[in-house]
N, C-alpha and C positions, 0 to 999 in steps of 0.2 A: 467587445465592443460594437455595438450594431452600426452600420453603414451610416443610418442615419435617426436623428431623433424627434422628436415632435418639431423642431424649431425648420430642422432641415427639409422634413418631409414636406411641411408646407409650402418652403423657399423653393423646393423643385416642384410644387404642384404650381404656384405661380410664375414659375419658369415656363411651363405647359400653356398656361392661360395666356403668359403675352405673346405666346407664338401662336397665339388664333386657334386652336383648336377647340371645338364645339362643345367638350366634355366637361362639366363642371369639376371644380376645384376637388369637392369631396370625393366623386367619381375617382378621379385623377390619383389623389393620395390612395385610396383603395388598390386602383390597378398598379401604381408603383410599389405597395405594398405587398399586394400579392405576387407579384412579379419578383421579384427579391427573395422572397419564400419559397417562390419556387428554383430561383438558381439555389439556394443554401440547400436544398433539399429534402424539404417537407414534402413536397408533392408526392404520392405515391406512384410506386412503379407501375402499377396497375391504371392508372391515367396515362399511359403511354406502352398500348399494349402490342402497337406497329413496330414500335421500336426496339423490343426486346430480342435478342437472339445472344448467341454462346457467346459474344463478346461484350456484353452491355450488362451493368450491374442489375440486379445484385452477385451475377458472375465475374468470373474474375476473367481479363481478355488473356490469349493465348502469349502476346506482348508481354506481360508482364511476369509470366511463369516461365521464360527464358532470357538468356544473356541477348542483348543484341549485337550488332554489329561493331567490331574496331575503328575504333576514331580513325587513326592512322590509314585504314583502307581506301578512303575518300579525301587526302590531300588537301585538294581544294573543292569546296563544300559547295554542293548542289542541293536544289530545291528537293523536297517529297517525291515520289514516283506519283503519288495523290494529286499534286500539281501541274501532271505534265500537260494539261490542258489549257495552264497558262501563260501563253507563248505569244509572240508577236505575230500578226498575220497580214498575207498580201491581197491585193485584188486583182487576179490575174489582166483582168481586163484594161486596167487602168494602166502598169507598168507590164506588158507580157514579157520585155526582154531583163534577164535576170541581172545585167551588169549596169543597169540603170534603173532597180526598182524601187521601191517605198515598202515598209513593212512598219502596221502601227502598233501600237501601244496598247494592252490590254486594261486601260482605265477601270473596266467594270470589276477586275479583278484586286483592286490595287487600294490600299488603307493608306492614310497621312499623306503625305504630299511628295515624299523623297520615293522615282521611278529606280526599281533596280538596275545595275548595269547591262542586264542581261534581255529585260525588256524597254529600252529606249529606244524610241522608233528610228528606224534608218531611211536614210536618203542619199545614193550615190549616183554618180553619171558615168564610171567606167571602172563598176567595180569595186572591192576593196583591195588595196596594193599591201604586199606582203613588204615591210618597211622595218630595217634592221636599224633600231636606235642608235648604236655605235654610227653610223655611215648617215644620220640623217644631219641635216644644217637649216638653219634659219638665215635667211640672207635681210638685210635691210641697207638699202641702197636709195639713189635717187637724191630728191633735196633735203640733201642730209650732212652735215657738216664731216661727219665720221664715219664711213659707208662700213658694217661688220658683218660677220658670219660667225654665227654662235654655234658652238655645241648642245647637245643637251643636257650635257654637266654642265656648260656656261649658262643657261638657262637656269639652272636650278640653284647656281650659286646666287642668284637675286634674291631680295627680300621677297616671300611669298603670300598668297592670299588665298583664302577660300571662302568661297561665296553660293548661297543657296538661289538659283534664277530657273526658271522656264525657259524651253528651246522648243521653240514650236514651228513648222514650217507654215509658212504664207498660205500655202493652197489648203490648209486644215480646213474639212468643212466644204470646199469649194466645190465638189460635187452636188450639193445641196441647194445651189442658188437658184435654180428654175425649179425647185420642188423635191420632196422626198425620194432617194437614191437607195438609201444602203439602209439595210435594216440590221444596224446595230452598231451601240457607240462606239467598239472599237473601228469602226470604219467611218463614221461621220466626225470625229474628235478624234483618234487615236495616233495624229502625227503631231503630239503632244506629249514632252516628260519634264521631269523637273529633277535636279540632280543638286550636288556639290561638287563645284567645279574648284579645282587648287591649279595656282600657274603663278606667273608672275603680270602685273600688270603693264597692258603696251606703255602706259605714261610714262614708266620706268626706264621702257628698252629706248623709246624715242628720247628721252631726256638723254641718257647714255650716248645714242649718237648723234644730239643736237640738231633739231629738223631748223630749216633755212626760213626764213620771215616768210618768202613765197610759197613755202608747201601748205597746202590746204585739203588734202585726199590723201587718201593711202588706198593703195590697190593689194590686197592680198588673193596669192594666188597658193593653191594645192597642190600637192606632190602625186596626185592621182593622174591615171592617163586621161582625162580631160583636161587638168590642168584647170580647174574650177577657179574662176577669178570674180569675186566683187569690189566695188570702189565704195569706200567710208570715209565718211569726211572725218578732218582731223578733230572736230570737236568730239566726237564720239570718241576717237580712239583716244585722247587725253581723258575723258569722263569718266568711263568703266569699262571698257574693253579688257578683255584677259586673255592671255595667250596661255593655254592651256595644256597640262601635261597628266592632270591624274582627276578622276574621277569617281564619288564618292568611297574618297579615299583609296583607291587603288588605281594603278597605271589604267588611264584611257583603253577601250576597248577597239581593237582595230576597225568595227564598222564606225565608230564613235571618233576615230581619227586618230590615232594612234600612231604616231609618240606625240604629236603636238597639234593641235588646232586653235582656233580662235574663237571666240565669245564673245559675240556682242550683245548684252543682257537687254530684253525686250524689243528686240528686234529680228527681223523676219529672219529666221532659220538659216536660211540659204546664204546671210552676210556672215554668219560662222563659219569661217572655211575650216575645213578637216585637211588633215596632213599637212599644216602649217609649211609652206619652203619658202616662200619669197613675201617680202612687203616692199614697197617700193612708193616712196612718198612724193607726189606729184603737185600740180598747181590746178586741177579740174579733177575731175571725172574721166577713167580714161576710156570711156563710150565715146567720148567727145573726141579722141585723136585717134579711137582704133575702136573696131567692132569687138570689144570684148563683152561677158555677159552682163546684161541688165535686166530689172525685172519692173513691169508696168501694169499697171491694172485700166482694163479700156473699158470707159464711160459709156454713158446711153446715148450722148451724141457723137461716138464716134473717135474725141479725143481720148488721150492718154495720162493717165496720173501719175508723175512721175516720183521716187525718191519715197514712197510709201512704205517708209522702212518701220516703224511704230508697229507691234502689234496689238491690237487696239482692245480695250476690257469687254472680255468676254464670261462666260460661265455655262455650265452643264451640267443637267443630273445624272448621277452615276448611280444611284441605286432607288427607285426601280431602274431598268434599261431593259431594251429587248433580249440581253441575256442573262437579265438577272430580275425575271418578273417575281410577281409576287404570288406564292403558292396555296397561303389558307388566309381567312380576317383575322385581324386583330392589328396590336401595335406593331408599328414599324419605325426606321429613323429611317428618314426619306435623308439622301446624301448628295453631295456634289461637290463641283472644282470652280473656282473662279481664279481669273488673272487679268493682270492689264500690265502691257508694256510700259505705260505712264509712271507706274508705282504701285501703290498698295491698293488694298481694295477696301474698301471704306465700309460698306454695305451689300447683302444680298437678299433681295424678295424671291419668295415663290407665291406660285396661284399654282390652284390645282382644278382651273376652271379655265384653261385656258386664255389667261391676264385678262379676267374680268374683275376680280379683284386680286388683291394681294396682302400679303404677311411678311414680316421679317423674319427672316432664317437667322440663327443660329451660328457667329462663327468660331470654328474649332480650330484649337492648336494657336502657332504661331502666326503671324500676320508679317511679311514680307516684302521688299519692295521686288517688283520683277520676280516674283514667286506665285508657285499655286498657291491658293487658298483655299482649303476645305469648310463647308457650312453642311448645316444640319437643319432636320423639324420633324418632331417626334411628331408621328400621325397615326389615328388610326381608321384603317381601311376595312369597311364592310362590304365589298362587294361594289360599290358604286364606281359608274364610269368614270375616268378624270380624264382632263388633258394638263398633264404638269410643266409647268416652266418655271424658270429660274433669269433674275436679272440682276446682274452684278452693277455697282457703282464704284468707279476708283478717287482717290485721293481729289482728282482733278476736278471731280463733277461730274464728268461723262457718265450718263446713262446707258449702260446695254441698249442699241436700238429694237423693236421689232420687227422682221423680214421686211413688210411695205415701207416703212423708212428707209431701212437701207437698199434696198430698191430704189426709191424715188431719188437717194443722191446720186447710187452709185449705177442704176441699171442693172441687167442681168447680164453684160458680155464678159465680165472677170472671171477669173475663177478663184482670186484671190481675196484675202482679207474678209472673209463670212463669218463676223460676228454678231449674228442676230441672234434674240432669243430664240431656243429650240423647244420642241415640245414632244413629249412623249404622249403617247394615248395609251392609258392604262383601261383593258377591256374588262367587264366583268368577271371572266373566269382568272384576271390577274393577267395574262400575257400583256405584252407594252410593244406598240409599235411605233415607229417613224413617221410622222405626221409635219405638214407644215401648215401653220395659220399666219394668216397676214395682218 
């Protein structure tokens, strides 16, 4: 059966028209039909002279004429050798010391919303500890009725949950506050990932130990050499915080907190303490009692914004980008990602002229609370220069601000929570540059 009939063809053309592209409906139907015919094999090999070699049709490639390697030779599956460049990358001058480094997710190479475990961005303050799960313990104490020490086996006996949530460092994009710094999507937005996290709700464990009425805050502490710790309001702990032991269906990776970590969905990634060893219930944030770790945002007037936990609504175009330029004229699927720590993405607009005009993008796939959401817009590029932007709106009505709006509200002293509209400049040769428009 044909992929489309006249009715479906017309519907697709109408959808493209709604996306705001200037091509008329008749021409769009012609493009769709010709494209599908080409993909079905009706285009002649002669039309692609530069792609023909010994391994391309009508020749039979060498891998079709021989046996492949045995399955059991690689007991734990690995990416193809041809994907060797799809890796996390660091910025040497940003964190020159490897024990306190950050490496960034290659967003430009990913599809869908799930980040593979081996590509989730890393951030640590004292290297990656080597923890034996049989010897690891989680202590819950403080203002509780029944202090407990849990083994990993104990934790896995509780009812479990699995939820898809994004994880983002509050410094994601922080180098761009004062102007374009990094020539690459991986470096401007790569402190961002989205996974399926499995574990036990913290509220379940707190019910087990019984929080006293005066308990208002939770101090979460890691087992790494830095003993990284953050204070978390009890309300958040009871709402949706998860004590995680699995990620995308397998045990946590060491870089992601093996064997146990905290996840505070939608909040600053540094609150999701890795290598979790201790939860202490108290009546106030711990920095008010002693100088434990706290994050603040410096404002224009010299004051600091405290408790800026939520990662605000944000978006970025992932294709094209500096790592993925457009190589020839024709139709493309302009794609991107949007996310909000306040809930779900309601809509995404796209501009090709630096924000002068906007058109609605199509939301693709599932839309989940506090998870990445993918959007796209079919676009025919004919070599004209572009200033590409995306603008996300979440379910609270919050609209992603321009850089000028964000600077007016927050100044330029902070490196955190830079969620301004980002601009890619597409030049006449298809290359893409990182620019900033106010």
